[in-house]
N, CA, C and O atoms as a CHARMM CRD file, in Angstrom:
* protein
*
  304
    1    1 LEU  N     16.13500   8.98400  -4.89500 PROA 1      0.00000
    2    1 LEU  CA    16.33800   9.11400  -6.31900 PROA 1      0.00000
    3    1 LEU  C     15.67400   7.94900  -7.06400 PROA 1      0.00000
    4    1 LEU  O     14.98700   8.16800  -8.06200 PROA 1      0.00000
    5    2 LEU  N     15.87200   6.71700  -6.58900 PROA 2      0.00000
    6    2 LEU  CA    15.24500   5.57400  -7.25400 PROA 2      0.00000
    7    2 LEU  C     13.72400   5.63600  -7.18600 PROA 2      0.00000
    8    2 LEU  O     13.04600   5.18900  -8.11200 PROA 2      0.00000
    9    3 THR  N     13.18900   6.17600  -6.11900 PROA 3      0.00000
   10    3 THR  CA    11.73000   6.31800  -6.02000 PROA 3      0.00000
   11    3 THR  C     11.23000   7.26200  -7.10800 PROA 3      0.00000
   12    3 THR  O     10.24800   6.95700  -7.78500 PROA 3      0.00000
   13    4 THR  N     11.88200   8.38500  -7.28100 PROA 4      0.00000
   14    4 THR  CA    11.48400   9.35300  -8.29900 PROA 4      0.00000
   15    4 THR  C     11.60700   8.75400  -9.69400 PROA 4      0.00000
   16    4 THR  O     10.69900   8.90000 -10.51200 PROA 4      0.00000
   17    5 ILE  N     12.70600   8.09000  -9.96900 PROA 5      0.00000
   18    5 ILE  CA    12.91900   7.47100 -11.27700 PROA 5      0.00000
   19    5 ILE  C     11.88000   6.38200 -11.54000 PROA 5      0.00000
   20    5 ILE  O     11.36500   6.27200 -12.65200 PROA 5      0.00000
   21    6 THR  N     11.57400   5.59100 -10.53900 PROA 6      0.00000
   22    6 THR  CA    10.60700   4.51700 -10.71400 PROA 6      0.00000
   23    6 THR  C      9.20500   5.07200 -10.91300 PROA 6      0.00000
   24    6 THR  O      8.45100   4.55600 -11.73700 PROA 6      0.00000
   25    7 ARG  N      8.84700   6.10200 -10.18200 PROA 7      0.00000
   26    7 ARG  CA     7.52700   6.72300 -10.37600 PROA 7      0.00000
   27    7 ARG  C      7.40600   7.32500 -11.78100 PROA 7      0.00000
   28    7 ARG  O      6.34600   7.23700 -12.40000 PROA 7      0.00000
   29    8 MET  N      8.46700   7.92400 -12.27900 PROA 8      0.00000
   30    8 MET  CA     8.45300   8.45900 -13.63500 PROA 8      0.00000
   31    8 MET  C      8.27500   7.32000 -14.64400 PROA 8      0.00000
   32    8 MET  O      7.49400   7.44500 -15.58700 PROA 8      0.00000
   33    9 ASN  N      8.98700   6.22500 -14.45300 PROA 9      0.00000
   34    9 ASN  CA     8.85800   5.07900 -15.35000 PROA 9      0.00000
   35    9 ASN  C      7.47400   4.45000 -15.26000 PROA 9      0.00000
   36    9 ASN  O      6.93300   3.99700 -16.26900 PROA 9      0.00000
   37   10 TRP  N      6.91100   4.41900 -14.08800 PROA 10     0.00000
   38   10 TRP  CA     5.55100   3.90600 -13.91100 PROA 10     0.00000
   39   10 TRP  C      4.56100   4.74300 -14.71600 PROA 10     0.00000
   40   10 TRP  O      3.65400   4.20300 -15.35000 PROA 10     0.00000
   41   11 GLY  N      4.74300   6.07900 -14.68800 PROA 11     0.00000
   42   11 GLY  CA     3.87400   6.96100 -15.46200 PROA 11     0.00000
   43   11 GLY  C      3.96600   6.69100 -16.95800 PROA 11     0.00000
   44   11 GLY  O      2.94600   6.66100 -17.64700 PROA 11     0.00000
   45   12 ILE  N      5.16500   6.49800 -17.45800 PROA 12     0.00000
   46   12 ILE  CA     5.34400   6.21900 -18.88400 PROA 12     0.00000
   47   12 ILE  C      4.79600   4.84000 -19.21500 PROA 12     0.00000
   48   12 ILE  O      4.14900   4.66500 -20.24800 PROA 12     0.00000
   49   13 TRP  N      5.04600   3.85400 -18.35200 PROA 13     0.00000
   50   13 TRP  CA     4.51100   2.49300 -18.53100 PROA 13     0.00000
   51   13 TRP  C      2.98700   2.54900 -18.61200 PROA 13     0.00000
   52   13 TRP  O      2.38900   1.87900 -19.45300 PROA 13     0.00000
   53   14 THR  N      2.35200   3.34600 -17.74100 PROA 14     0.00000
   54   14 THR  CA     0.89300   3.47700 -17.72800 PROA 14     0.00000
   55   14 THR  C      0.39400   4.10300 -19.02800 PROA 14     0.00000
   56   14 THR  O     -0.56700   3.61500 -19.62300 PROA 14     0.00000
   57   15 ARG  N      1.03500   5.17100 -19.46600 PROA 15     0.00000
   58   15 ARG  CA     0.61900   5.83100 -20.70200 PROA 15     0.00000
   59   15 ARG  C      0.77000   4.89100 -21.90500 PROA 15     0.00000
   60   15 ARG  O     -0.06000   4.90100 -22.81400 PROA 15     0.00000
   61   16 ASP  N      1.82300   4.09000 -21.90200 PROA 16     0.00000
   62   16 ASP  CA     2.03100   3.10700 -22.97000 PROA 16     0.00000
   63   16 ASP  C      0.88600   2.09700 -22.97900 PROA 16     0.00000
   64   16 ASP  O      0.31500   1.81200 -24.03200 PROA 16     0.00000
   65   17 ARG  N      0.55300   1.56000 -21.81600 PROA 17     0.00000
   66   17 ARG  CA    -0.52200   0.55700 -21.72000 PROA 17     0.00000
   67   17 ARG  C     -1.88200   1.11700 -22.10700 PROA 17     0.00000
   68   17 ARG  O     -2.70500   0.40600 -22.68400 PROA 17     0.00000
   69   18 LEU  N     -2.12500   2.39100 -21.79200 PROA 18     0.00000
   70   18 LEU  CA    -3.41400   3.00300 -22.08700 PROA 18     0.00000
   71   18 LEU  C     -3.50900   3.54100 -23.51700 PROA 18     0.00000
   72   18 LEU  O     -4.57400   3.97500 -23.95400 PROA 18     0.00000
   73   19 GLY  N     -2.39200   3.50800 -24.23700 PROA 19     0.00000
   74   19 GLY  CA    -2.39500   3.96800 -25.61300 PROA 19     0.00000
   75   19 GLY  C     -2.24900   5.47000 -25.78400 PROA 19     0.00000
   76   19 GLY  O     -2.53100   5.99900 -26.85900 PROA 19     0.00000
   77   20 PHE  N     -1.81400   6.16600 -24.74100 PROA 20     0.00000
   78   20 PHE  CA    -1.62000   7.61200 -24.83000 PROA 20     0.00000
   79   20 PHE  C     -0.32700   7.97900 -25.55500 PROA 20     0.00000
   80   20 PHE  O     -0.17300   9.10600 -26.02600 PROA 20     0.00000
   81   21 ILE  N      0.59000   7.03800 -25.64100 PROA 21     0.00000
   82   21 ILE  CA     1.83300   7.21200 -26.39000 PROA 21     0.00000
   83   21 ILE  C      1.95900   5.98800 -27.30100 PROA 21     0.00000
   84   21 ILE  O      1.27900   4.98600 -27.07800 PROA 21     0.00000
   85   22 PRO  N      2.80800   6.05500 -28.31300 PROA 22     0.00000
   86   22 PRO  CA     2.92200   4.91400 -29.21800 PROA 22     0.00000
   87   22 PRO  C      3.27000   3.61400 -28.47700 PROA 22     0.00000
   88   22 PRO  O      4.14200   3.58900 -27.60800 PROA 22     0.00000
   89   23 LYS  N      2.56600   2.54300 -28.84500 PROA 23     0.00000
   90   23 LYS  CA     2.76400   1.22600 -28.22100 PROA 23     0.00000
   91   23 LYS  C      4.24400   0.83900 -28.27800 PROA 23     0.00000
   92   23 LYS  O      4.88300   0.96400 -29.32200 PROA 23     0.00000
   93   24 GLY  N      4.77200   0.37800 -27.17300 PROA 24     0.00000
   94   24 GLY  CA     6.16300  -0.04600 -27.09000 PROA 24     0.00000
   95   24 GLY  C      7.13900   1.06000 -26.73200 PROA 24     0.00000
   96   24 GLY  O      8.34200   0.81500 -26.63400 PROA 24     0.00000
   97   25 SER  N      6.63800   2.27600 -26.53700 PROA 25     0.00000
   98   25 SER  CA     7.53100   3.39400 -26.19600 PROA 25     0.00000
   99   25 SER  C      8.28800   3.14600 -24.90300 PROA 25     0.00000
  100   25 SER  O      9.47600   3.45500 -24.80700 PROA 25     0.00000
  101   26 PHE  N      7.61000   2.59300 -23.91200 PROA 26     0.00000
  102   26 PHE  CA     8.27200   2.33400 -22.62700 PROA 26     0.00000
  103   26 PHE  C      9.45500   1.39900 -22.82700 PROA 26     0.00000
  104   26 PHE  O     10.55300   1.66600 -22.33800 PROA 26     0.00000
  105   27 ALA  N      9.23400   0.30200 -23.54700 PROA 27     0.00000
  106   27 ALA  CA    10.30200  -0.68200 -23.76400 PROA 27     0.00000
  107   27 ALA  C     11.45900  -0.08300 -24.56400 PROA 27     0.00000
  108   27 ALA  O     12.62300  -0.34600 -24.26200 PROA 27     0.00000
  109   28 ARG  N     11.15200   0.70100 -25.56000 PROA 28     0.00000
  110   28 ARG  CA    12.19900   1.26000 -26.41700 PROA 28     0.00000
  111   28 ARG  C     12.99000   2.36200 -25.74000 PROA 28     0.00000
  112   28 ARG  O     14.21100   2.43000 -25.87900 PROA 28     0.00000
  113   29 THR  N     12.30300   3.22300 -25.01100 PROA 29     0.00000
  114   29 THR  CA    12.97900   4.43100 -24.53100 PROA 29     0.00000
  115   29 THR  C     13.38300   4.40400 -23.06200 PROA 29     0.00000
  116   29 THR  O     14.33600   5.08000 -22.67600 PROA 29     0.00000
  117   30 ASN  N     12.67900   3.64200 -22.24200 PROA 30     0.00000
  118   30 ASN  CA    12.94400   3.70400 -20.80500 PROA 30     0.00000
  119   30 ASN  C     13.58600   2.45800 -20.22000 PROA 30     0.00000
  120   30 ASN  O     14.40800   2.55100 -19.30800 PROA 30     0.00000
  121   31 VAL  N     13.21900   1.30200 -20.73100 PROA 31     0.00000
  122   31 VAL  CA    13.67300   0.05800 -20.10600 PROA 31     0.00000
  123   31 VAL  C     15.19300  -0.05200 -20.01900 PROA 31     0.00000
  124   31 VAL  O     15.69100  -0.41800 -18.95400 PROA 31     0.00000
  125   32 PRO  N     15.96000   0.24000 -21.06600 PROA 32     0.00000
  126   32 PRO  CA    17.41400   0.03800 -20.93200 PROA 32     0.00000
  127   32 PRO  C     18.03400   0.80100 -19.75600 PROA 32     0.00000
  128   32 PRO  O     18.79600   0.22500 -18.97900 PROA 32     0.00000
  129   33 THR  N     17.71800   2.07600 -19.62300 PROA 33     0.00000
  130   33 THR  CA    18.29100   2.87100 -18.53300 PROA 33     0.00000
  131   33 THR  C     17.71900   2.45900 -17.18400 PROA 33     0.00000
  132   33 THR  O     18.44900   2.36200 -16.19800 PROA 33     0.00000
  133   34 PHE  N     16.41900   2.21900 -17.14400 PROA 34     0.00000
  134   34 PHE  CA    15.76800   1.80800 -15.90100 PROA 34     0.00000
  135   34 PHE  C     16.36200   0.49900 -15.38300 PROA 34     0.00000
  136   34 PHE  O     16.61200   0.36500 -14.18500 PROA 34     0.00000
  137   35 MET  N     16.58700  -0.45800 -16.26800 PROA 35     0.00000
  138   35 MET  CA    17.15800  -1.73800 -15.84600 PROA 35     0.00000
  139   35 MET  C     18.60000  -1.59100 -15.38100 PROA 35     0.00000
  140   35 MET  O     19.02800  -2.29400 -14.46500 PROA 35     0.00000
  141   36 ARG  N     19.36000  -0.67800 -16.00300 PROA 36     0.00000
  142   36 ARG  CA    20.73500  -0.44800 -15.53300 PROA 36     0.00000
  143   36 ARG  C     20.74000   0.05500 -14.10000 PROA 36     0.00000
  144   36 ARG  O     21.66000  -0.24300 -13.33900 PROA 36     0.00000
  145   37 MET  N     19.72000   0.81400 -13.72900 PROA 37     0.00000
  146   37 MET  CA    19.64400   1.33200 -12.36000 PROA 37     0.00000
  147   37 MET  C     19.16500   0.27400 -11.36800 PROA 37     0.00000
  148   37 MET  O     19.68100   0.18500 -10.25400 PROA 37     0.00000
  149   38 LEU  N     18.18200  -0.52400 -11.77200 PROA 38     0.00000
  150   38 LEU  CA    17.64900  -1.53200 -10.84600 PROA 38     0.00000
  151   38 LEU  C     18.51200  -2.78200 -10.78100 PROA 38     0.00000
  152   38 LEU  O     18.53800  -3.45300  -9.75000 PROA 38     0.00000
  153   39 ASN  N     19.21200  -3.10900 -11.84800 PROA 39     0.00000
  154   39 ASN  CA    19.99800  -4.33800 -11.88000 PROA 39     0.00000
  155   39 ASN  C     21.39400  -4.15300 -11.30600 PROA 39     0.00000
  156   39 ASN  O     22.38600  -4.56000 -11.91100 PROA 39     0.00000
  157   40 THR  N     21.45900  -3.55100 -10.16300 PROA 40     0.00000
  158   40 THR  CA    22.68300  -3.43200  -9.38200 PROA 40     0.00000
  159   40 THR  C     22.34600  -3.98900  -8.00100 PROA 40     0.00000
  160   40 THR  O     21.16800  -4.06500  -7.65200 PROA 40     0.00000
  161   41 PRO  N     23.32600  -4.37500  -7.21700 PROA 41     0.00000
  162   41 PRO  CA    22.99800  -4.86300  -5.87500 PROA 41     0.00000
  163   41 PRO  C     22.15900  -3.86500  -5.06900 PROA 41     0.00000
  164   41 PRO  O     21.19400  -4.26200  -4.41600 PROA 41     0.00000
  165   42 GLY  N     22.51300  -2.58600  -5.10700 PROA 42     0.00000
  166   42 GLY  CA    21.74700  -1.57700  -4.37200 PROA 42     0.00000
  167   42 GLY  C     20.36500  -1.35600  -4.97000 PROA 42     0.00000
  168   42 GLY  O     19.38700  -1.19900  -4.23900 PROA 42     0.00000
  169   43 GLY  N     20.28100  -1.34400  -6.28700 PROA 43     0.00000
  170   43 GLY  CA    19.00200  -1.17400  -6.95700 PROA 43     0.00000
  171   43 GLY  C     18.05900  -2.32800  -6.67200 PROA 43     0.00000
  172   43 GLY  O     16.86700  -2.11900  -6.44400 PROA 43     0.00000
  173   44 MET  N     18.58100  -3.53200  -6.68500 PROA 44     0.00000
  174   44 MET  CA    17.76100  -4.71800  -6.39200 PROA 44     0.00000
  175   44 MET  C     17.27400  -4.69700  -4.94400 PROA 44     0.00000
  176   44 MET  O     16.11500  -5.01200  -4.67200 PROA 44     0.00000
  177   45 ALA  N     18.14900  -4.32800  -4.02600 PROA 45     0.00000
  178   45 ALA  CA    17.74300  -4.25700  -2.61600 PROA 45     0.00000
  179   45 ALA  C     16.64200  -3.22000  -2.44700 PROA 45     0.00000
  180   45 ALA  O     15.66200  -3.46000  -1.74100 PROA 45     0.00000
  181   46 TRP  N     16.80100  -2.05900  -3.09800 PROA 46     0.00000
  182   46 TRP  CA    15.78600  -1.01800  -3.01600 PROA 46     0.00000
  183   46 TRP  C     14.47000  -1.52500  -3.60600 PROA 46     0.00000
  184   46 TRP  O     13.42300  -1.39000  -2.97300 PROA 46     0.00000
  185   47 TRP  N     14.50700  -2.10700  -4.81300 PROA 47     0.00000
  186   47 TRP  CA    13.28900  -2.58800  -5.47900 PROA 47     0.00000
  187   47 TRP  C     12.58100  -3.64000  -4.62400 PROA 47     0.00000
  188   47 TRP  O     11.36300  -3.57400  -4.45600 PROA 47     0.00000
  189   48 ASN  N     13.30400  -4.58400  -4.09500 PROA 48     0.00000
  190   48 ASN  CA    12.68000  -5.63600  -3.28300 PROA 48     0.00000
  191   48 ASN  C     12.04100  -5.07800  -2.01300 PROA 48     0.00000
  192   48 ASN  O     11.06600  -5.63800  -1.51100 PROA 48     0.00000
  193   49 HSD  N     12.57600  -3.99800  -1.50300 PROA 49     0.00000
  194   49 HSD  CA    12.03700  -3.36800  -0.29100 PROA 49     0.00000
  195   49 HSD  C     10.84200  -2.46200  -0.59400 PROA 49     0.00000
  196   49 HSD  O      9.93000  -2.34400   0.22600 PROA 49     0.00000
  197   50 ARG  N     10.84200  -1.81900  -1.77100 PROA 50     0.00000
  198   50 ARG  CA     9.85600  -0.77600  -2.05400 PROA 50     0.00000
  199   50 ARG  C      8.80800  -1.12600  -3.11000 PROA 50     0.00000
  200   50 ARG  O      7.87100  -0.35400  -3.31200 PROA 50     0.00000
  201   51 LYS  N      8.93800  -2.26200  -3.78500 PROA 51     0.00000
  202   51 LYS  CA     8.02500  -2.54400  -4.90300 PROA 51     0.00000
  203   51 LYS  C      6.56600  -2.67500  -4.49300 PROA 51     0.00000
  204   51 LYS  O      5.68200  -2.54100  -5.34000 PROA 51     0.00000
  205   52 GLN  N      6.29200  -2.93100  -3.23400 PROA 52     0.00000
  206   52 GLN  CA     4.90000  -3.03200  -2.78900 PROA 52     0.00000
  207   52 GLN  C      4.17800  -1.69000  -2.88000 PROA 52     0.00000
  208   52 GLN  O      2.95600  -1.64300  -2.73900 PROA 52     0.00000
  209   53 GLU  N      4.90700  -0.60000  -3.11100 PROA 53     0.00000
  210   53 GLU  CA     4.30500   0.72600  -3.24600 PROA 53     0.00000
  211   53 GLU  C      3.71300   0.96500  -4.63800 PROA 53     0.00000
  212   53 GLU  O      3.04800   1.97400  -4.87000 PROA 53     0.00000
  213   54 PHE  N      3.95800   0.03900  -5.55300 PROA 54     0.00000
  214   54 PHE  CA     3.53500   0.21300  -6.93900 PROA 54     0.00000
  215   54 PHE  C      2.46400  -0.80900  -7.29700 PROA 54     0.00000
  216   54 PHE  O      2.33700  -1.83800  -6.63200 PROA 54     0.00000
  217   55 PRO  N      1.68500  -0.52700  -8.35800 PROA 55     0.00000
  218   55 PRO  CA     0.62600  -1.45400  -8.76000 PROA 55     0.00000
  219   55 PRO  C      1.17400  -2.83000  -9.15600 PROA 55     0.00000
  220   55 PRO  O      2.27400  -2.94700  -9.69700 PROA 55     0.00000
  221   56 ASP  N      0.38600  -3.85600  -8.87600 PROA 56     0.00000
  222   56 ASP  CA     0.80500  -5.23700  -9.12900 PROA 56     0.00000
  223   56 ASP  C      1.23000  -5.48400 -10.57100 PROA 56     0.00000
  224   56 ASP  O      2.22500  -6.17000 -10.80800 PROA 56     0.00000
  225   57 ASP  N      0.49100  -4.93700 -11.54200 PROA 57     0.00000
  226   57 ASP  CA     0.84000  -5.16800 -12.95000 PROA 57     0.00000
  227   57 ASP  C      2.19600  -4.56200 -13.29500 PROA 57     0.00000
  228   57 ASP  O      2.97900  -5.16400 -14.03100 PROA 57     0.00000
  229   58 PHE  N      2.47200  -3.38300 -12.77200 PROA 58     0.00000
  230   58 PHE  CA     3.76600  -2.74400 -13.00700 PROA 58     0.00000
  231   58 PHE  C      4.87700  -3.56500 -12.36100 PROA 58     0.00000
  232   58 PHE  O      5.91500  -3.80100 -12.97900 PROA 58     0.00000
  233   59 VAL  N      4.66500  -3.99800 -11.12800 PROA 59     0.00000
  234   59 VAL  CA     5.66000  -4.81500 -10.41600 PROA 59     0.00000
  235   59 VAL  C      5.93000  -6.10700 -11.18900 PROA 59     0.00000
  236   59 VAL  O      7.08200  -6.50700 -11.35500 PROA 59     0.00000
  237   60 ARG  N      4.87700  -6.74600 -11.65400 PROA 60     0.00000
  238   60 ARG  CA     5.03400  -7.99600 -12.40900 PROA 60     0.00000
  239   60 ARG  C      5.87400  -7.76800 -13.67700 PROA 60     0.00000
  240   60 ARG  O      6.76400  -8.56000 -13.98700 PROA 60     0.00000
  241   61 ASP  N      5.58200  -6.67500 -14.40800 PROA 61     0.00000
  242   61 ASP  CA     6.34700  -6.38300 -15.61800 PROA 61     0.00000
  243   61 ASP  C      7.80300  -6.04600 -15.30200 PROA 61     0.00000
  244   61 ASP  O      8.70500  -6.50700 -16.00100 PROA 61     0.00000
  245   62 VAL  N      8.04200  -5.26000 -14.27400 PROA 62     0.00000
  246   62 VAL  CA     9.41500  -4.90900 -13.91000 PROA 62     0.00000
  247   62 VAL  C     10.17000  -6.15000 -13.43900 PROA 62     0.00000
  248   62 VAL  O     11.33300  -6.33400 -13.79700 PROA 62     0.00000
  249   63 ASP  N      9.52700  -7.00000 -12.64300 PROA 63     0.00000
  250   63 ASP  CA    10.18600  -8.23400 -12.19800 PROA 63     0.00000
  251   63 ASP  C     10.56800  -9.11700 -13.38700 PROA 63     0.00000
  252   63 ASP  O     11.62800  -9.74300 -13.38000 PROA 63     0.00000
  253   64 LYS  N      9.69800  -9.17000 -14.41800 PROA 64     0.00000
  254   64 LYS  CA    10.02500  -9.94700 -15.62600 PROA 64     0.00000
  255   64 LYS  C     11.22100  -9.33400 -16.35200 PROA 64     0.00000
  256   64 LYS  O     12.10200 -10.04900 -16.83000 PROA 64     0.00000
  257   65 LEU  N     11.24200  -8.01700 -16.42900 PROA 65     0.00000
  258   65 LEU  CA    12.37100  -7.34900 -17.07700 PROA 65     0.00000
  259   65 LEU  C     13.67500  -7.62100 -16.32400 PROA 65     0.00000
  260   65 LEU  O     14.70300  -7.90800 -16.93600 PROA 65     0.00000
  261   66 ILE  N     13.62600  -7.53000 -15.01800 PROA 66     0.00000
  262   66 ILE  CA    14.80900  -7.77500 -14.19600 PROA 66     0.00000
  263   66 ILE  C     15.28900  -9.21700 -14.38100 PROA 66     0.00000
  264   66 ILE  O     16.49000  -9.46000 -14.49900 PROA 66     0.00000
  265   67 ALA  N     14.36200 -10.16500 -14.40600 PROA 67     0.00000
  266   67 ALA  CA    14.72400 -11.57400 -14.54600 PROA 67     0.00000
  267   67 ALA  C     15.42700 -11.84700 -15.87200 PROA 67     0.00000
  268   67 ALA  O     16.22200 -12.78200 -15.97300 PROA 67     0.00000
  269   68 GLY  N     15.13900 -11.03900 -16.88400 PROA 68     0.00000
  270   68 GLY  CA    15.74800 -11.22800 -18.19500 PROA 68     0.00000
  271   68 GLY  C     17.09300 -10.53900 -18.36500 PROA 68     0.00000
  272   68 GLY  O     17.68000 -10.59100 -19.44600 PROA 68     0.00000
  273   69 GLN  N     17.58500  -9.90000 -17.32500 PROA 69     0.00000
  274   69 GLN  CA    18.84500  -9.15200 -17.40000 PROA 69     0.00000
  275   69 GLN  C     19.87400  -9.75100 -16.47000 PROA 69     0.00000
  276   69 GLN  O     19.53400 -10.23500 -15.39100 PROA 69     0.00000
  277   70 PRO  N     21.14600  -9.72400 -16.88300 PROA 70     0.00000
  278   70 PRO  CA    22.19100 -10.12900 -15.93200 PROA 70     0.00000
  279   70 PRO  C     22.34800  -9.04300 -14.86700 PROA 70     0.00000
  280   70 PRO  O     22.18200  -7.85700 -15.15200 PROA 70     0.00000
  281   71 THR  N     22.66100  -9.44700 -13.66800 PROA 71     0.00000
  282   71 THR  CA    22.86900  -8.47900 -12.58700 PROA 71     0.00000
  283   71 THR  C     24.19200  -7.75000 -12.82300 PROA 71     0.00000
  284   71 THR  O     25.23100  -8.36900 -13.05100 PROA 71     0.00000
  285   72 ALA  N     24.12500  -6.44700 -12.76300 PROA 72     0.00000
  286   72 ALA  CA    25.33800  -5.63900 -12.96600 PROA 72     0.00000
  287   72 ALA  C     26.27100  -5.81700 -11.78200 PROA 72     0.00000
  288   72 ALA  O     25.83400  -5.94900 -10.63900 PROA 72     0.00000
  289   73 LYS  N     27.54200  -5.81700 -12.07000 PROA 73     0.00000
  290   73 LYS  CA    28.54200  -5.91000 -11.01000 PROA 73     0.00000
  291   73 LYS  C     28.81600  -4.50100 -10.47100 PROA 73     0.00000
  292   73 LYS  O     28.78300  -3.53500 -11.23400 PROA 73     0.00000
  293   74 PRO  N     29.08500  -4.37300  -9.16700 PROA 74     0.00000
  294   74 PRO  CA    29.40300  -3.05300  -8.61600 PROA 74     0.00000
  295   74 PRO  C     30.66500  -2.50700  -9.25700 PROA 74     0.00000
  296   74 PRO  O     31.55900  -3.26000  -9.64300 PROA 74     0.00000
  297   75 LEU  N     30.72700  -1.18900  -9.36400 PROA 75     0.00000
  298   75 LEU  CA    31.94300  -0.55800  -9.89000 PROA 75     0.00000
  299   75 LEU  C     33.07100  -0.69700  -8.87000 PROA 75     0.00000
  300   75 LEU  O     32.83500  -0.69100  -7.66200 PROA 75     0.00000
  301   76 PRO  N     34.30700  -0.82400  -9.37600 PROA 76     0.00000
  302   76 PRO  CA    35.44700  -0.96000  -8.43200 PROA 76     0.00000
  303   76 PRO  C     35.67400   0.30800  -7.63300 PROA 76     0.00000
  304   76 PRO  O     36.58300   0.36100  -6.80400 PROA 76     0.00000
């Protein structure tokens, strides 16, 4: 599931960078939900294991986004 979600976000991130959608669309519409998924213990473990499958620029941007967010606590 995280692979599919991340690939979808990568596609939107790419379209944003190339100007195919309004500039900043990725940050406004996708980042909040995407970060909620990655900023969990399981999401972080998955990202650290699988991020080499994605382009370096995307990984760098996602790592910056993650660094700017508090890590979510697991649900009880």
